[in-house]
matplotlib code that plots the C-alpha trace (Angstrom):
import matplotlib.pyplot as plt

x = [275.4, 276.8, 274.3, 276.2, 275.3, 272.1, 271.7, 273.5, 270.9, 267.6, 269.3, 270.1, 266.1, 264.8, 267.1, 267.7, 271.0, 271.9, 272.2, 268.3, 267.8, 269.8, 267.8, 264.4, 264.9, 266.5, 263.2, 261.1, 262.7, 262.5, 259.3, 258.6, 260.3, 258.1, 260.6, 262.1, 265.2, 265.6, 268.1, 267.9, 271.1, 273.5, 271.8, 268.8, 269.7, 270.9, 267.8, 265.6, 267.7, 268.7, 265.0, 264.3, 268.0, 266.8, 263.6, 263.7, 261.4, 260.8, 260.7, 260.3, 256.6, 256.4, 256.1, 258.1, 258.1, 259.9, 258.2, 258.6, 256.5, 257.8, 261.2, 261.9, 262.4, 260.2, 259.8, 255.7, 255.2, 252.1, 250.2, 252.1, 255.3, 253.6, 253.5, 256.4, 258.3, 256.2, 256.9, 260.5, 260.9, 263.2, 261.0, 257.8, 255.1, 252.1, 249.2, 245.5, 242.9, 239.0, 236.5, 234.1, 230.4, 227.5, 223.7, 223.3, 225.9, 228.2, 232.1, 233.2, 236.3, 239.2, 242.0, 245.2, 247.1, 250.8, 252.8, 256.2, 258.9, 259.7, 256.8, 254.0, 251.5, 250.7, 250.8, 247.1, 246.1, 242.5, 241.2, 238.2, 236.4, 234.8, 238.1, 239.9, 237.5, 238.1, 235.3, 237.2, 239.1, 238.4, 240.0, 238.2, 235.0, 235.5, 237.0, 236.4, 236.9, 240.0, 241.3, 241.0, 242.6, 245.1, 246.2, 245.1, 247.6, 250.6, 250.3, 250.5, 253.6, 255.2, 254.1, 255.0, 258.6, 259.3, 259.6, 259.5, 260.7, 258.1, 255.1, 251.5, 250.7, 247.3, 249.0, 250.7, 247.8, 246.3, 249.5, 249.4, 245.7, 246.1, 248.5, 247.0, 248.2, 247.3, 245.3, 246.7, 243.4, 242.0, 238.5, 235.6, 234.3, 237.1, 236.5, 237.9, 239.4, 238.3, 241.2, 239.5, 236.9, 240.0, 242.0, 238.9, 238.7, 242.1, 241.7, 239.1, 241.7, 242.3, 244.3, 246.0, 243.4, 240.6, 243.1, 243.7, 239.7, 239.5, 242.9, 241.1]
y = [245.0, 243.6, 244.4, 247.1, 249.3, 248.1, 249.4, 252.7, 253.2, 252.8, 255.2, 257.7, 257.6, 257.6, 260.4, 258.3, 255.8, 252.7, 251.5, 252.3, 250.6, 247.4, 247.7, 247.4, 244.9, 242.7, 242.9, 242.6, 239.0, 238.0, 238.5, 237.1, 234.0, 234.2, 231.3, 232.6, 233.2, 233.8, 236.1, 237.6, 236.2, 238.1, 236.7, 237.3, 240.9, 240.8, 239.8, 242.4, 245.1, 243.9, 244.2, 247.7, 249.2, 247.7, 249.0, 252.4, 251.2, 252.4, 249.7, 252.3, 252.9, 249.1, 249.2, 246.4, 243.7, 240.4, 237.1, 233.3, 230.9, 227.2, 227.6, 230.5, 234.6, 236.3, 240.4, 241.3, 244.2, 246.6, 248.7, 251.7, 249.8, 248.0, 251.1, 252.3, 249.6, 249.4, 253.0, 252.8, 250.0, 251.3, 249.4, 250.9, 252.5, 253.3, 250.7, 250.6, 248.8, 248.0, 246.8, 244.1, 244.2, 241.9, 242.4, 243.1, 246.0, 243.7, 243.9, 240.2, 241.2, 243.8, 243.7, 245.4, 246.0, 247.2, 248.5, 247.5, 249.1, 246.7, 244.9, 244.7, 243.9, 244.3, 242.2, 241.7, 240.5, 239.5, 238.6, 237.6, 238.7, 234.9, 233.8, 236.5, 237.5, 236.5, 236.6, 236.2, 239.3, 242.6, 244.3, 242.3, 243.0, 247.0, 247.5, 245.2, 246.9, 248.3, 245.3, 243.4, 246.6, 245.8, 242.4, 242.4, 245.4, 243.6, 240.3, 241.9, 243.7, 240.6, 239.3, 241.9, 242.5, 238.7, 239.1, 236.1, 236.9, 239.0, 238.8, 240.7, 241.4, 239.4, 236.5, 236.3, 237.1, 233.8, 231.7, 233.0, 231.9, 228.8, 227.4, 225.3, 223.1, 219.6, 217.8, 214.2, 213.5, 210.1, 210.2, 209.0, 207.2, 205.5, 201.6, 200.0, 196.7, 194.3, 192.2, 190.6, 189.0, 188.5, 186.7, 184.3, 183.6, 182.1, 180.7, 178.1, 177.3, 173.4, 173.1, 175.5, 175.8, 176.6, 179.1, 180.9, 181.2, 183.3, 185.3, 185.8]
z = [143.5, 146.7, 150.0, 151.3, 148.0, 148.1, 151.2, 150.4, 147.3, 149.5, 151.8, 149.6, 148.0, 150.8, 153.0, 155.7, 156.6, 155.7, 158.7, 159.3, 156.6, 157.1, 160.9, 159.3, 156.0, 159.3, 161.0, 158.0, 157.4, 161.4, 161.1, 158.1, 159.7, 162.7, 164.7, 168.0, 167.9, 163.9, 162.2, 159.5, 157.0, 154.9, 151.7, 152.9, 153.3, 150.3, 148.2, 150.2, 149.7, 145.8, 144.9, 146.3, 145.4, 141.8, 141.4, 143.9, 146.4, 149.9, 152.7, 154.9, 153.7, 153.1, 149.2, 149.5, 152.2, 153.4, 153.0, 153.0, 151.5, 151.7, 153.0, 150.5, 150.8, 148.3, 148.6, 148.3, 146.9, 147.5, 144.7, 144.8, 144.6, 141.5, 140.1, 140.7, 139.3, 136.3, 135.3, 136.2, 133.6, 130.3, 128.0, 129.6, 127.1, 128.8, 130.3, 130.4, 132.7, 131.8, 134.1, 132.6, 134.1, 133.9, 132.7, 135.7, 136.4, 138.5, 138.1, 137.0, 135.5, 135.4, 132.2, 132.3, 129.2, 129.4, 126.3, 125.9, 123.6, 121.2, 120.8, 118.8, 121.3, 124.8, 127.7, 128.7, 132.1, 133.1, 137.0, 137.5, 140.8, 141.2, 141.1, 143.3, 145.8, 149.6, 150.9, 155.0, 153.5, 155.5, 152.5, 149.3, 151.2, 151.7, 148.4, 146.2, 142.7, 144.0, 145.2, 141.8, 140.1, 142.1, 141.4, 137.9, 137.2, 139.8, 137.9, 134.1, 135.6, 136.6, 132.9, 131.0, 132.7, 133.7, 137.1, 139.2, 142.5, 144.1, 144.6, 145.0, 148.5, 148.3, 146.7, 150.1, 152.2, 150.5, 151.2, 154.6, 155.1, 153.6, 156.3, 158.4, 160.9, 160.0, 162.8, 163.5, 165.9, 165.2, 163.8, 166.2, 163.6, 163.0, 163.8, 166.9, 167.2, 169.9, 170.5, 173.4, 170.8, 168.5, 170.9, 172.2, 168.7, 168.5, 171.6, 170.2, 167.3, 167.3, 164.2, 161.6, 158.8, 161.6, 162.7, 159.0, 158.6, 161.5, 160.8, 157.2]

ax = plt.figure().add_subplot(projection="3d")
ax.plot(x, y, z, "-o")
ax.set_aspect("equal")
plt.show()
């Protein structure tokens, strides 16, 4: 499917024009690059529009969003988007989620199982609260159950249907937050070299053997 056709499909699905969809997707890509003077290339538009058209996602309500990681453009999907992707798969045959609690009644994990036609067993995926919880995230602090259930579902959809070209919104946020500029300022605890003392010692060396001893 060409970019033009993908834009037309998305526009028809959401009730707008291909030109508006193109403008929205271009803005997403440029914003994701976070670079002055950045532009959305034809190839990048093809990637984002292709995923949205393939899975019937509406970029106007952020069911899908452009995301750049390591210089590679990917498509990020939120919870509503994952549900759409899942139920629109021809092989989808139902799913279930189980919340698992410890002896104190605290949620420790959420397990998602997706049933795929033609497979004897469902595809499972478990997300653990102690591994997934982000204490600095307002969303995780306010809605831990919802966030864990959403992450479990998204990762299970990826596994069940082999979707490698998309990431979930939580994963994208973690990558973004992990990007920190490396501090190259010399540490104040680094040892300093007394060049004057070295010069004085070398000046006192009367022969080669003494100089070798000073030089170590």
